ROPA-369070 format. One record per residue (C-alpha): residue number from 0; residue in three letters; x, y, z. Coordinates in Angstrom, 3 decimals, padded with zeros to 6 digits. Example, Ala and Ser with C-alpha at 12.3 -4.5 7.8 and 13.67 -1.06 7.14 Angstrom:
<pts>
[0, "ala", [012.300, -004.500, 007.800]]
[1, "ser", [013.670, -001.060, 007.140]]
</pts>
This chain:
<pts>
[0, "unk", [016.040, -008.937, 011.026]]
[1, "unk", [017.122, -009.076, 007.192]]
[2, "unk", [015.530, -011.966, 006.733]]
[3, "unk", [012.101, -010.722, 007.452]]
[4, "unk", [012.621, -008.349, 004.843]]
[5, "unk", [013.541, -010.554, 002.150]]
[6, "unk", [010.618, -012.891, 003.247]]
[7, "unk", [007.824, -010.289, 003.179]]
[8, "unk", [009.612, -008.676, -000.209]]
[9, "unk", [009.308, -012.189, -002.127]]
[10, "unk", [005.219, -012.018, -001.194]]
[11, "unk", [004.541, -008.539, -002.046]]
[12, "unk", [005.696, -009.689, -006.241]]
[13, "unk", [004.580, -013.644, -005.852]]
[14, "unk", [001.604, -011.587, -004.702]]
[15, "unk", [002.384, -008.750, -007.564]]
[16, "unk", [002.743, -011.839, -010.157]]
[17, "unk", [-000.634, -013.622, -009.076]]
[18, "unk", [-002.578, -010.204, -010.317]]
[19, "unk", [-000.302, -009.695, -013.164]]
[20, "unk", [-001.809, -013.673, -014.572]]
[21, "unk", [-004.980, -013.198, -012.815]]
[22, "unk", [-004.700, -009.597, -015.207]]
[23, "unk", [-004.493, -011.466, -017.980]]
[24, "unk", [-005.975, -014.260, -017.735]]
[25, "unk", [-008.220, -012.009, -017.880]]
[26, "unk", [-007.367, -009.918, -020.829]]
[27, "unk", [-007.791, -013.829, -022.884]]
[28, "unk", [-011.175, -014.461, -021.623]]
[29, "unk", [-012.644, -011.885, -022.977]]
[30, "unk", [-010.627, -012.029, -026.320]]
[31, "unk", [-012.528, -015.380, -026.830]]
[32, "unk", [-008.685, -017.515, -026.439]]
[33, "unk", [-010.686, -020.319, -024.005]]
[34, "unk", [-013.632, -021.098, -025.551]]
[35, "unk", [-011.587, -021.462, -028.730]]
[36, "unk", [-011.863, -025.979, -029.749]]
[37, "unk", [-009.832, -025.433, -032.225]]
[38, "unk", [-006.618, -025.639, -030.765]]
[39, "unk", [-003.257, -025.269, -032.890]]
[40, "unk", [000.430, -024.290, -031.882]]
[41, "unk", [-000.707, -020.421, -033.027]]
[42, "unk", [-003.527, -020.564, -030.765]]
[43, "unk", [-001.681, -022.080, -027.338]]
[44, "unk", [000.605, -019.544, -028.573]]
[45, "unk", [-001.421, -016.464, -028.201]]
[46, "unk", [-003.012, -017.675, -025.375]]
[47, "unk", [-000.208, -017.785, -022.948]]
[48, "unk", [001.671, -014.711, -024.528]]
[49, "unk", [-001.683, -012.900, -023.814]]
[50, "unk", [-002.079, -014.171, -020.313]]
[51, "unk", [001.459, -013.423, -019.795]]
[52, "unk", [001.665, -009.426, -021.237]]
[53, "unk", [-000.750, -009.272, -018.832]]
[54, "unk", [-002.074, -006.042, -017.672]]
[55, "unk", [-000.120, -004.312, -020.856]]
[56, "unk", [-003.539, -006.008, -022.843]]
[57, "unk", [-005.088, -003.372, -021.271]]
[58, "unk", [-002.747, -000.788, -022.909]]
[59, "unk", [-003.511, -001.720, -026.916]]
[60, "unk", [-001.103, -004.617, -027.027]]
[61, "unk", [-002.132, -007.236, -028.794]]
[62, "unk", [000.330, -010.447, -029.051]]
[63, "unk", [000.041, -012.622, -031.682]]
[64, "unk", [001.831, -015.866, -032.373]]
[65, "unk", [002.550, -016.963, -035.773]]
[66, "unk", [003.533, -020.868, -036.067]]
[67, "unk", [006.070, -021.938, -039.406]]
[68, "unk", [004.225, -024.939, -041.620]]
[69, "unk", [005.857, -027.460, -041.177]]
[70, "unk", [007.403, -029.962, -043.575]]
[71, "unk", [005.395, -032.956, -045.110]]
[72, "unk", [006.850, -036.647, -045.157]]
[73, "unk", [007.637, -037.096, -049.465]]
[74, "unk", [005.237, -039.438, -050.464]]
</pts>
């Protein structure tokens, strides 16, 4: 019986995780993150963090990522 409980619990957690990520993807879509043509480190990072934040986006969380400037090679 114990294995059945673990399996059911795993299924519930897995289902909740999928729902969480779907809500995050919906928030990223509503903010227009998937329609941008200019992709860079900050844009991709912000999109991923928005998806992972899931329902927290609707609680006023607006995650943004800023990438540091990469040093240019000397001439």
